[in-house]
C-alpha positions in Angstrom: -1.2 -24.7 -115.1 1.1 -24.1 -118.0 4.7 -25.1 -117.2 7.2 -22.5 -118.4 10.8 -23.0 -119.5 13.1 -20.0 -118.8 16.0 -18.7 -120.8 19.5 -17.8 -119.5 20.5 -14.1 -119.5 22.2 -11.5 -117.3 19.6 -12.3 -114.7 21.0 -15.7 -114.2 24.5 -14.4 -113.3 22.9 -11.6 -111.1 20.9 -14.2 -109.2 24.0 -16.5 -108.7 26.1 -13.7 -107.2 23.2 -12.3 -105.2 22.8 -15.7 -103.5 26.5 -15.9 -102.8 26.6 -12.4 -101.3 23.5 -13.0 -99.2 24.9 -16.3 -97.9 28.2 -14.6 -97.0 26.2 -11.9 -95.1 24.5 -14.4 -92.9 27.6 -16.5 -92.4 29.8 -13.5 -91.6 27.3 -12.1 -89.1 26.6 -15.6 -87.7 22.8 -15.2 -87.9 20.0 -17.3 -89.4 17.9 -16.5 -92.4 14.8 -17.3 -90.4 13.1 -15.0 -87.8 15.1 -13.7 -84.8 14.0 -12.6 -81.4 12.4 -9.5 -82.9 10.3 -11.7 -85.2 9.2 -13.8 -82.2 8.2 -10.6 -80.5 6.2 -9.5 -83.6 4.4 -12.9 -83.7 3.5 -12.6 -80.0 2.4 -9.0 -80.4 0.2 -9.5 -83.4 -1.5 -12.6 -82.0 -2.0 -10.7 -78.7 -3.6 -7.8 -80.5 -6.1 -10.2 -82.2 -7.2 -11.7 -78.9 -7.1 -8.4 -77.1 -9.4 -6.7 -79.6 -11.7 -9.7 -79.7 -12.0 -9.6 -75.8 -12.6 -5.9 -75.8 -15.2 -6.2 -78.5 -17.1 -8.9 -76.6 -17.3 -6.8 -73.4 -18.2 -3.5 -75.2 -21.2 -1.7 -73.7 -21.0 1.3 -76.0 -21.8 1.0 -79.6 -19.0 3.3 -80.8 -16.4 1.3 -78.8 -17.8 -1.9 -80.2 -17.2 -0.6 -83.8 -13.7 0.5 -82.9 -12.7 -2.8 -81.3 -14.3 -4.8 -84.1 -12.4 -2.9 -86.8 -9.3 -3.2 -84.6 -9.8 -6.9 -84.6 -10.0 -7.1 -88.4 -6.9 -5.0 -88.9 -5.0 -7.1 -86.4 -5.9 -10.3 -88.2 -4.8 -8.7 -91.5 -1.4 -7.6 -89.9 -1.1 -11.1 -88.6 -1.5 -12.4 -92.1 1.1 -9.9 -93.5 3.7 -10.5 -90.8 3.2 -14.1 -89.7 1.2 -16.1 -92.2 3.3 -15.1 -95.2 6.7 -15.9 -93.7 5.4 -19.0 -92.0 4.0 -20.2 -95.4 7.6 -19.9 -96.8 8.9 -21.7 -93.7 11.0 -18.7 -92.4 9.0 -17.1 -89.6 10.9 -19.3 -87.1 13.4 -22.1 -87.4 11.0 -24.9 -86.6 9.1 -26.5 -89.5 6.4 -27.6 -87.0 5.9 -24.1 -85.7 6.0 -22.5 -89.1 3.2 -24.9 -90.3 1.2 -24.3 -87.1 1.6 -20.5 -87.3 0.6 -20.4 -90.9 -2.4 -22.6 -90.4 -3.6 -20.7 -87.4 -3.0 -17.2 -88.6 -4.4 -17.8 -92.0 -7.5 -19.7 -90.9 -8.3 -16.9 -88.5 -9.5 -15.0 -91.6 -11.9 -17.8 -92.5 -9.9 -18.8 -95.6 -8.1 -22.0 -96.5 -4.4 -22.0 -95.7 -3.6 -25.0 -98.0 -5.2 -23.5 -101.1 -3.4 -20.2 -100.7 0.0 -21.6 -99.5 0.3 -24.2 -102.3 -0.7 -22.0 -105.1 1.2 -19.0 -103.8 4.4 -20.9 -103.7 4.0 -23.2 -106.7 2.3 -20.7 -109.1 2.6 -17.0 -108.2 6.3 -17.2 -107.1 7.3 -19.3 -110.1 5.4 -17.6 -112.9 4.7 -14.1 -111.7 2.4 -12.1 -114.0 2.2 -14.9 -116.6 -1.4 -15.5 -117.6 -2.4 -19.2 -117.4 0.5 -19.9 -115.0 0.2 -17.3 -112.2 -2.9 -17.9 -110.0 -3.0 -14.2 -109.3 -3.6 -13.2 -112.9 -7.4 -13.1 -113.2 -9.7 -13.3 -116.2 -12.5 -11.3 -114.8 -14.8 -9.7 -117.4 -15.0 -6.5 -115.4 -11.3 -5.9 -115.1 -8.8 -6.3 -118.0 -5.5 -7.3 -116.5 -3.5 -8.4 -119.6 -3.3 -7.7 -123.3 -4.3 -11.3 -124.0 -7.8 -10.5 -122.6 -10.4 -8.9 -124.8 -10.9 -5.2 -124.6 -14.5 -4.2 -124.0 -16.0 -0.7 -124.2 -16.7 -0.4 -120.5 -13.0 -1.2 -119.6 -12.2 2.5 -120.4 -13.9 3.3 -117.1 -12.3 0.5 -115.0 -9.8 2.9 -113.4 -12.9 4.6 -112.0 -15.0 1.6 -110.8 -12.2 -0.8 -109.8 -11.6 1.0 -106.4 -15.3 0.2 -105.7 -14.8 -3.4 -106.6 -11.7 -3.5 -104.3 -14.0 -2.9 -101.4 -15.4 -6.4 -101.9 -12.1 -8.2 -102.3 -12.0 -10.0 -98.9 -15.7 -10.7 -98.9 -15.4 -12.3 -102.3 -12.5 -14.3 -101.1 -14.4 -15.5 -98.0 -17.8 -16.2 -99.6 -17.1 -17.2 -103.2 -13.4 -17.5 -104.3 -12.5 -20.9 -102.7 -15.9 -22.4 -103.2 -15.8 -21.6 -106.9 -12.3 -23.2 -107.1 -13.8 -26.4 -105.9 -16.1 -26.5 -109.0 -13.5 -25.0 -111.4 -15.7 -21.9 -111.8 -13.1 -19.4 -110.6 -11.9 -16.4 -112.6 -8.3 -17.6 -111.9 -6.6 -18.5 -115.1 -5.4 -21.9 -113.8 -7.4 -24.8 -112.5 -7.2 -25.5 -108.8 -7.4 -29.0 -107.3 -8.4 -29.1 -103.7 -8.2 -32.4 -101.7 -11.3 -33.6 -100.0 -9.9 -33.1 -96.5 -9.0 -29.5 -97.3 -12.6 -28.9 -98.6 -13.8 -30.2 -95.2 -11.4 -27.8 -93.4 -12.4 -25.0 -95.7 -16.1 -25.3 -94.8 -15.3 -25.8 -91.1 -13.2 -22.7 -90.7 -15.7 -20.6 -92.6 -18.4 -21.7 -90.2 -16.0 -21.0 -87.3 -15.3 -17.5 -88.7 -19.0 -16.7 -89.0 -19.5 -18.0 -85.5 -16.9 -15.9 -83.8 -17.3 -12.8 -85.9 -21.1 -12.6 -86.1 -23.0 -15.2 -84.1 -21.1 -14.9 -80.7 -21.1 -11.1 -80.7 -24.8 -11.1 -81.7 -25.6 -13.4 -78.7 -23.3 -11.9 -76.1 -23.6 -8.1 -76.9 -26.7 -5.9 -76.2 -26.7 -4.5 -79.8 -29.2 -5.3 -82.6 -28.1 -7.8 -85.2 -28.0 -5.1 -87.8 -25.1 -3.4 -86.0 -23.2 -6.6 -85.9 -23.7 -7.1 -89.6 -22.7 -3.5 -90.4 -19.5 -3.9 -88.4 -18.8 -7.2 -90.2 -19.2 -5.4 -93.6 -17.2 -2.3 -92.6 -14.4 -4.5 -91.4 -14.2 -6.4 -94.7 -14.4 -3.2 -96.7 -11.5 -1.7 -94.7 -9.4 -4.9 -94.8 -10.0 -5.1 -98.6 -8.8 -1.6 -99.2 -5.7 -2.1 -97.1 -5.0 -5.5 -98.7 -5.4 -4.4 -102.3 -3.6 -1.1 -101.6 -0.6 -2.9 -100.3 -0.4 -5.7 -102.9 -2.1 -4.3 -105.9 0.5 -1.7 -106.7 3.4 -4.3 -106.8 2.4 -6.3 -109.8 -0.3 -4.2 -111.5 1.7 -1.2 -112.6 2.5 0.4 -116.0 6.2 -0.2 -115.2 5.9 -4.0 -115.0 5.3 -6.6 -117.8 2.9 -9.5 -118.3 5.2 -11.7 -120.5 4.0 -14.7 -122.6 6.0 -17.7 -123.5 6.4 -18.9 -127.1 4.5 -21.8 -128.7 6.9 -24.2 -127.0 6.3 -22.8 -123.6 9.7 -21.0 -123.4 10.0 -17.5 -121.9 12.6 -15.2 -123.4 14.1 -14.3 -120.1 15.5 -16.0 -116.9 13.4 -16.5 -113.8 15.3 -13.9 -111.8 14.8 -11.3 -114.5 11.1 -12.1 -114.6 10.8 -11.3 -110.9 12.6 -8.0 -111.4 10.4 -7.1 -114.4 7.2 -7.8 -112.7 7.6 -6.2 -109.3 7.5 -2.7 -108.0 8.9 -1.9 -104.5 8.0 1.1 -102.5 9.4 2.8 -99.4 11.7 -0.2 -98.9 13.9 1.6 -96.3 10.9 2.3 -94.1 11.2 0.5 -90.7 7.6 1.3 -90.0 6.4 -0.4 -93.3 8.7 -3.4 -92.8 7.2 -3.7 -89.3 3.6 -3.4 -90.3 3.5 -4.9 -93.8 5.9 -7.8 -93.2 8.1 -6.9 -96.1 5.3 -6.8 -98.7 6.6 -3.4 -99.8 9.9 -5.1 -100.8 8.2 -7.5 -103.3 11.1 -8.0 -105.8 13.5 -8.8 -103.0 11.0 -11.3 -101.4 10.3 -13.0 -104.7 14.0 -13.7 -105.3 14.7 -14.5 -101.7 11.6 -16.2 -100.3 13.7 -18.3 -98.0 14.6 -15.3 -95.9 12.5 -13.8 -93.2 11.3 -10.2 -93.9 12.9 -9.0 -90.6 16.2 -9.0 -92.5 15.2 -7.1 -95.6 16.3 -3.6 -94.8 19.8 -4.9 -94.0 20.0 -6.8 -97.3 18.8 -4.0 -99.5 22.3 -2.4 -100.1 23.6 -5.8 -101.3 20.5 -6.3 -103.5 20.9 -2.8 -105.1 24.6 -3.2 -105.6 24.4 -6.6 -107.3 21.5 -5.5 -109.5 23.4 -2.5 -110.7 26.5 -4.6 -111.4 24.6 -6.8 -113.9 22.5 -4.0 -115.4 19.3 -5.4 -113.8 16.7 -2.6 -113.2 15.4 -2.6 -109.6 12.1 -0.6 -109.6 11.8 1.1 -106.3 9.8 4.3 -105.6 7.5 6.0 -103.1 4.1 4.6 -102.4 2.4 7.6 -104.1 4.4 6.9 -107.3 3.5 3.2 -107.1 -0.2 4.1 -106.6 -0.3 6.5 -109.5 1.4 3.9 -111.7 -1.3 1.4 -110.6 -4.1 3.7 -111.8 -2.3 4.5 -115.0 -2.1 0.8 -115.6 -5.8 0.4 -115.1 -6.6 3.3 -117.4 -4.2 2.1 -120.2 -5.5 -1.4 -120.0 -9.0 0.0 -120.6 -8.0 1.8 -123.8 -4.9 0.2 -125.3 -4.8 -3.1 -127.1 -1.1 -3.3 -126.4 0.1 -1.8 -123.1 2.6 1.0 -123.4 4.8 0.5 -120.3 6.6 3.3 -118.6 10.4 3.3 -118.8 11.8 3.2 -115.2 14.5 5.8 -114.6 16.9 5.5 -111.7 
């Protein structure tokens, strides 16, 4: 992973005052930055939904009900990841370090994926070097999808805005079946190399076997349905989860409003870290209580990237401060409706398929 040196600019002063204002908010209101009782309720609710849908699925006698409960289980696991795994990975779901670690491991491994790999690289790569190829683990170099202007432009990329939604269907299946195994052998399309400790490789294999066991083998043995229906439910679940996951996260960093900056030959970026976060994130419907409740604050991506040490349960209350300080220092905060963010995402895919140098949209307040 390429280490980047940042420059000082107006983003530096913006970030300093933002942290001061945020600290004053929590001190004056005598509340903690971590999750409160509402967050504890959310944790209990989402875990309960996972176990409830799994129980209902296992006692299904009707095929239609089986599919409904199976899909409900998959969505509950995803919502658990949005609301519990993510904040727990940052150590802010609850006060206790022990419970944060346990909640993160449990809720993430429920998906059959490795918590260590995602948590370490999410915090040490994506959050530090957002959208910088060679430093951000989430910037891919997949020959089918051109994500940055540093990647070669092929003739078929002009159609990527049409076929990428089909590829999105396989996102979680690819993650479960191939992504982490390829990382072990350094064959990943990720633009940085990933080192996975031996013990984590053992855990990775164990939880994938466990996932197949409780999602395919146990239902196939317990339920009176043919194996083909179990497999169809498994695939449909992954297709739906993939579309929801990419639909929530893809529009935040893959947009024709954001930048994919590159450092100079000495590894220095011509902007500060706070400004990088504001230039590479699009937020949508940030005032929505419903989306904050269901997406765990993923729709307020810029705010989260700058303040990862704060539980998402507080985001809506912090937004006025965030906007005010950004305006004071002339820092553009890109917030819009989801439909605008989605259109921008597809414009980005289309432009990246035809333009050698991306012509970004100018965000207007």
